[in-house]
N, C-alpha and C positions, 0 to 999 in steps of 0.2 A: 540231831542231824549231824552226820559226819562231814568234816571238811575234806574236799578233794585236794590232795597234795600233788603239785606239779613235779614232773621229773627234774632231777638236778641238771643244770646246764653243763656242757662240756668245759673243761678247764685245760688251757694250754700250759705246759710246764717245760722248763729246760731241764733235761736229764743229765745228772752228773756222769752217768755211764749208760750204755745200752748193751744188755747182755743177751745171750741166746735165750734165756728164760723170758726176757722182755719180748723178743721177737715171737716166741712161741705163745706168749699171752695174747698177742695180736693175731697172728696167722695160724696158730696151731703147729703141730709137728709135721714137717715135710722135708724131704731131701732137697726140694727146689721151691722154696716159699715165694720167690719172685718170678718164677717161670722163665729163668734165663740160663739154666744149666746147659741147655742145648747149644748155647753160643760157644762153650768151651773156654770162656775167658776167665782170667784171674782178676778179682776185684779188690780195691782198697777198702779198708774199714773207714768209716766216717769218723771225724774228730769231735764234732759238736752235734748234740742230739736234742730234738724237740719232740715232745709227746703230747698226746691229747688223752686226758683221763675223763671218764664218765662213770659216775657213781663208784669211784675208787679203782676202776679197771682201766688199764692202759689199752686204748682202742685204736690209736694211730701213732705213727712215727715219721719223722723226716730228719735226715742227717746232712751235715755239711762238711766240706773239706776244701781247703785252698789248693789250687792246682796250677802248674805251669802249662801254657798252651802257646803254640805258634800258629798265627793266622796270617797267611800271605808271608810278608817279610817281617811282621811284627811279633815280638816275644812279649807276652803279658800273662797276667794271672786271671783266672776265673774262680768263682766259687762253684764247686761241684755239689750238686744236690743228688742224694741217693738214699737207698734204703727206705723209700717212701712205702709205707704199709698201712692199710686200713683193715680192721677186723671184718671178715665177710658179712657178719650180721649188722655192721654199721655202715656199709658202703651205700652211697647215694644220699647220705645225710649231712654232707658238708665237712666231714672229718678231715679229708685230704686237704681241703681248702684251709682249714684252721691250722693244721700242722705245717703245711708248706708256706703259708703266709707268715707264721711266726718265724720259721727258719729264714725266709727271705728278708724279713724286717731286720733280723740280726745280721744277715749277710750284707745288707746295705751299709752297715757300719764298719765293715772290714777292709774297704779300699777298692777291690776290683769293681769294674763297672758292669759286669755281666755274671749271671749264673747260668750253668749248663747242666743238662741232665740227659740220660739215655733212657728211652722207654720202649716197651713193646708196642707194636702198631695199634692194638685195641685201646691203648691209653692216650694216644695223641689228642683225640678230641677233648678228653678231660683236661689235659694240660693246656690246650688252646683256650678253654674256658677260663683257666686260671691266669691267662696272660702270656703264656709261653708261645714261641714261634719256632716251627720246624726249620732246620737248615736243609737246603736242597743238595748241597755238596756232600760227598763222602767225608767222613772223619776217621783219621787213623789214631790208634791208641797203642801204647807200649804193652808188652807182655813179657813174662819171664824169659831169660836167656837172650834179651835184647831184641826179640822179635817185635815187629811193627805190623799190626793187622788193621784191616778196615772194620770199623764198628758195624756189626750187623743190625743193631737196634737203631731206632730213630733218634737223632740228636736234636735237642730243642734248647733254645736260649731265651732268656728274659733279661731286660735291663734292670740294674739295681739302682739307677739314678736317672733323673730326667735328662733327656738329651743324649744319653749314651747310644752310640751307634756301633753295631757289630761290624768289624772290619771285613773287607772282602778278601777272598783268596782261600787256598786250601787250609784245612784245619787239622792240626796234629796235637793231640793231647800228649804232653811230654811226661807221661806217667801211666801207671795202670789206670783203668777206668774206676769210677767210684760207683 
């Protein structure tokens, strides 16, 4: 009688780098893998990367970047989360949760009290299930040549420590978006 072997469990890894080949391994080749080219925005690369591997294959990614933000009269830093990607054949299997949770666990050690991300409207419910909260007010971001534009995507935040409260007031990311 043959034994039934269970599928390998996904493994979360910190990636030393995240290349175009890694992105293509997850999402395939596309001129607009994140569906945000229509915004016309210039985006920052992430500085820290977390991946999810399943049976040796990179199936998900989440990146982090420390960013300056002005909220009302306060100047502070947030951890920007971006580049979240899950292979199409792995969606709905908890891979985004694994990657984003690993990234946020690390982010909680970096000092800022909140993480911030921008997402397309169809993904808002997913991020809400992961504990993120949509901001009601518009958020402005910087772009090349000193332009400041209103972010067309939904801005969402999550606390990185107990008791952290998002300040009230207009929000301006003092950098390119991540």
